[in-house]
C-alpha positions as CSV (number, residue, x, y, z in Angstrom):
1,M,0.0,0.0,0.0
2,S,1.1,3.5,-0.7
3,E,1.2,6.3,1.9
4,A,-2.0,7.7,0.4
5,E,-3.8,4.4,0.6
6,L,-2.8,4.1,4.3
7,I,-4.0,7.6,5.0
8,F,-7.4,7.1,3.3
9,T,-7.8,3.8,5.1
10,A,-7.2,5.6,8.4
11,L,-9.7,8.3,7.4
12,A,-12.3,5.6,6.7
13,E,-11.7,4.0,10.1
14,L,-11.7,7.2,12.0
15,S,-14.8,8.5,10.3
16,T,-16.6,5.2,11.0
17,R,-15.7,5.1,14.6
18,Q,-16.7,8.7,15.2
19,I,-20.0,8.3,13.4
20,A,-20.7,5.1,15.4
21,E,-20.0,6.9,18.6
22,T,-22.1,9.9,17.7
23,E,-25.0,7.7,16.7
24,N,-24.5,5.5,19.7
25,A,-24.5,2.5,17.3
26,R,-25.3,-0.9,18.8
27,G,-25.1,-4.2,17.1
28,V,-24.0,-5.3,13.7
29,G,-26.8,-3.5,11.7
30,E,-26.2,-0.1,13.2
31,N,-22.4,-0.4,13.0
32,K,-22.8,-1.5,9.4
33,K,-24.6,1.8,8.6
34,A,-21.9,3.8,10.3
35,S,-19.2,1.9,8.3
36,I,-21.0,2.7,5.0
37,K,-21.1,6.4,5.9
38,G,-17.4,6.4,7.0
39,G,-16.3,4.6,3.8
40,R,-18.3,7.1,1.7
41,I,-16.4,10.0,3.4
42,A,-13.0,8.4,2.6
43,R,-14.1,7.5,-1.0
44,T,-15.2,11.0,-1.7
45,A,-11.9,12.4,-0.4
46,R,-9.9,9.9,-2.5
47,Q,-11.8,10.7,-5.6
48,E,-11.3,14.4,-5.1
49,L,-7.6,14.0,-4.7
50,E,-7.5,11.8,-7.8
51,L,-9.4,14.4,-9.8
52,E,-7.0,17.2,-8.7
53,T,-3.8,15.3,-9.3
54,G,-4.8,13.1,-12.2
55,K,-3.1,10.2,-10.4
56,P,-4.8,7.1,-8.9
57,V,-4.4,6.6,-5.2
58,V,-4.9,2.8,-5.2
59,T,-1.6,1.2,-6.4
60,G,-2.2,-2.5,-6.0
61,K,1.2,-2.8,-4.4
62,N,1.5,-5.0,-1.3
63,F,3.0,-3.2,1.7
64,L,4.6,-6.5,2.9
65,K,7.5,-8.1,1.2
66,E,7.0,-11.4,-0.7
67,N,8.3,-13.5,2.2
68,N,5.9,-11.9,4.7
69,T,3.0,-12.4,2.4
70,K,3.6,-16.2,2.3
71,I,3.9,-16.3,6.1
72,L,0.5,-14.6,6.4
73,E,-1.0,-17.0,3.9
74,L,0.2,-20.0,5.9
75,R,-1.2,-18.5,9.1
76,N,-4.6,-17.9,7.5
77,K,-4.7,-21.5,6.3
78,K,-4.2,-22.8,9.9
79,K,-7.3,-20.9,11.2
């Protein structure tokens, strides 16, 4: 992930948490609604940046090195 991808992910998480707290969200259904709203905020911000710069934010790069990715895959298979 690029620096921008990490920042927009953090924005989505922060927005979701603050919306859930403000709405006093309880249970999966209410938290799902908050997550949709938080994701929409981050998506809009990302799209605006992409329009201004003409560059995509999402890179498709993996932040982990190849060896670390294989370790994670092995851990996930054990679960």
